[in-house]
C-alpha positions in Angstrom: -57.7 -94.3 40.3 -59.7 -90.8 39.8 -58.6 -88.4 37.2 -57.8 -84.8 38.3 -59.3 -81.9 36.3 -56.7 -80.1 34.2 -56.3 -76.6 35.8 -57.0 -73.4 33.8 -53.8 -71.9 32.4 -54.5 -68.5 34.0 -54.9 -70.3 37.4 -51.7 -72.1 36.9 -49.9 -68.7 36.2 -51.7 -67.1 39.1 -50.3 -69.7 41.4 -46.7 -69.7 40.1 -46.6 -65.8 39.8 -49.1 -64.7 42.3 -48.2 -61.0 42.5 -47.9 -60.4 38.7 -44.7 -58.6 37.4 -44.0 -57.0 40.6 -43.8 -60.1 42.3 -41.4 -61.6 39.4 -39.2 -58.5 39.8 -39.0 -58.9 43.6 -37.9 -62.6 43.3 -35.4 -61.7 40.7 -34.0 -58.9 43.0 -33.9 -61.1 45.9 -32.0 -63.6 44.0 -29.6 -61.1 42.9 -29.0 -59.9 46.5 -28.4 -63.7 47.4 -26.1 -64.4 44.6 -23.9 -61.3 45.4 -23.8 -62.2 49.1 -22.6 -65.7 48.1 -19.9 -64.3 45.8 -18.8 -62.0 48.6 -18.6 -64.9 51.0 -16.5 -67.1 48.6 -14.3 -64.1 48.0 -13.7 -63.6 51.9 -12.6 -67.2 52.2 -10.0 -67.0 49.5 -8.9 -63.6 50.2 -8.5 -63.8 54.1 -5.4 -65.7 54.3 -3.8 -63.3 51.8 -4.8 -59.9 53.7 -2.4 -60.7 56.5 1.3 -59.8 56.4 2.3 -63.3 55.8 -0.3 -63.8 53.3 0.9 -60.7 51.4 4.6 -62.1 51.4 3.1 -65.5 50.0 1.1 -63.7 47.4 4.1 -61.6 46.3 6.1 -64.8 46.1 3.6 -66.5 44.1 3.3 -63.6 41.5 7.0 -63.8 41.1 6.7 -67.4 40.2 3.9 -67.1 38.0 2.8 -63.7 36.6 6.4 -62.7 36.0 7.7 -65.8 34.9 7.7 -66.5 30.9 4.4 -68.2 29.9 5.7 -69.5 26.5 8.9 -71.2 25.8 8.7 -72.2 22.2 12.6 -72.4 21.7 13.2 -75.7 23.8 10.1 -77.3 22.9 8.2 -78.8 19.9 5.2 -76.7 19.0 2.6 -79.0 20.8 4.8 -79.2 24.1 5.2 -75.5 23.9 1.5 -74.8 23.5 0.7 -77.3 26.3 3.1 -75.6 28.5 1.7 -72.1 27.7 -1.9 -73.2 28.6 -0.5 -74.8 31.8 1.2 -71.4 32.7 -1.7 -69.2 31.9 -3.8 -71.6 34.3 -1.3 -71.0 37.1 -1.5 -67.2 36.3 -5.3 -67.3 36.4 -5.3 -68.6 40.0 -3.2 -65.7 41.1 -5.5 -63.3 39.2 -8.5 -64.8 40.8 -7.0 -64.4 44.4 -6.4 -60.8 43.4 -10.0 -60.2 42.2 -11.3 -61.8 45.6 -9.0 -59.3 47.7 -10.4 -56.4 45.7 -14.1 -57.7 46.2 -13.5 -57.9 50.0 -11.8 -54.6 50.2 -14.8 -53.0 48.6 -16.9 -54.4 51.4 -19.9 -56.7 51.5 -22.9 -56.2 49.1 -25.5 -53.4 49.9 
């Protein structure tokens, strides 16, 4: 088995980052564009059903069941159960808020 020579550090850097800082900035910018497009695509998938008239009615019903319902019910539960209930309710609320954020992203339009 023949040993391969150890490459010079500058040669390795040039191979990885051939164009210097501008090449790194271009790669970072492209990654940002791709990430924004991927986020928009996911938001579109989630928002689409809720943008129709039936979907708007469904989202309104979900809001009433979650966002407008009490989150904490400490009177009828012990402290630990009340906390668990509160965290569960906040989790439900966060789903509705996420759907609303997705709709807002889609309403703004695709990334440019």
